[in-house]
C-alpha positions as CSV (number, residue, x, y, z in Angstrom):
1,M,80.2,88.5,66.4
2,S,83.0,90.5,67.9
3,V,84.4,90.1,71.3
4,S,82.7,93.2,72.7
5,S,79.3,92.1,71.4
6,E,79.7,88.7,73.0
7,I,80.5,90.4,76.3
8,I,77.6,92.7,76.0
9,D,75.3,89.9,75.1
10,S,76.5,87.8,78.1
11,I,75.9,90.7,80.4
12,K,72.4,91.3,79.0
13,K,71.5,87.6,79.4
14,D,72.9,87.6,82.9
15,E,73.9,84.0,82.6
16,R,76.6,84.2,85.3
17,P,76.7,85.7,88.8
18,W,77.6,89.4,89.0
19,F,81.1,88.8,90.6
20,I,82.5,86.9,87.6
21,P,84.2,89.3,85.2
22,A,82.5,89.5,81.8
23,L,85.9,89.2,80.0
24,L,86.2,85.6,81.2
25,A,83.4,84.7,78.8
26,V,85.9,84.7,76.0
27,P,88.3,81.8,76.6
28,S,91.4,83.5,75.0
29,L,90.9,86.7,76.9
30,G,90.0,84.9,80.2
31,A,93.3,83.0,80.2
32,G,95.3,86.1,79.4
33,I,93.6,88.0,82.3
34,I,94.3,85.2,84.7
35,K,98.0,85.1,83.6
36,L,98.2,88.9,84.0
37,N,96.6,88.7,87.5
38,L,99.0,86.0,88.6
39,W,102.0,87.9,87.2
40,L,100.9,91.1,89.0
41,A,100.3,89.2,92.2
42,I,103.7,87.5,92.2
43,S,105.4,90.8,91.3
44,I,103.7,92.7,94.1
45,A,104.4,89.9,96.6
46,V,108.1,89.9,95.8
47,A,108.3,93.7,96.1
48,V,106.5,93.6,99.5
49,L,108.9,91.0,100.8
50,I,111.9,93.0,99.7
51,V,110.5,96.2,101.2
52,T,109.6,94.5,104.4
53,V,113.2,93.3,104.9
54,L,114.6,96.7,104.2
55,V,112.1,98.5,106.5
56,T,113.0,95.9,109.3
57,M,116.7,96.6,108.8
58,A,116.2,100.3,108.8
59,L,114.1,100.2,112.0
60,G,116.9,98.2,113.7
61,R,119.4,100.9,112.7
62,F,117.1,103.6,114.0
63,K,116.9,101.8,117.3
64,D,120.7,101.6,117.6
65,W,121.0,105.3,116.7
66,I,118.3,106.3,119.3
67,I,120.1,104.3,122.0
68,L,123.4,105.9,121.1
69,I,121.8,109.4,121.2
70,I,120.1,108.8,124.5
71,Q,123.3,107.6,126.1
72,R,125.3,110.6,124.8
73,M,122.6,113.1,125.7
74,S,122.3,111.7,129.2
75,T,126.1,112.1,129.6
76,F,126.0,115.6,128.3
77,V,123.1,116.5,130.6
78,L,124.2,114.7,133.8
79,F,127.8,116.1,133.9
80,P,126.8,119.8,133.9
81,L,123.9,119.1,136.2
82,S,126.2,117.4,138.7
83,V,128.6,120.4,138.5
84,V,125.8,122.9,139.1
85,L,124.4,120.8,142.0
86,R,127.9,120.5,143.6
87,I,128.4,124.3,143.3
88,L,125.0,125.0,144.8
89,L,125.4,122.4,147.7
90,V,128.8,123.6,148.7
């Protein structure tokens, strides 16, 4: 019997609950699938941690830039506004 026929037979017999993958019926393939899933999970977790740190650092930089822009713009707006008000009030 080939691997595919074993899988099809096990699905037809319905010996296991529906949520267990049929490929786990063959021990050599099952171990390989588990190793692949673990490798993928670890790879994705490491990537997520790296991206999280980079995004956090970028948001901190954006916060600093926004504070700087707000301070500069308030200076640029308040000075001409004070001049115009002084002219109007005199």
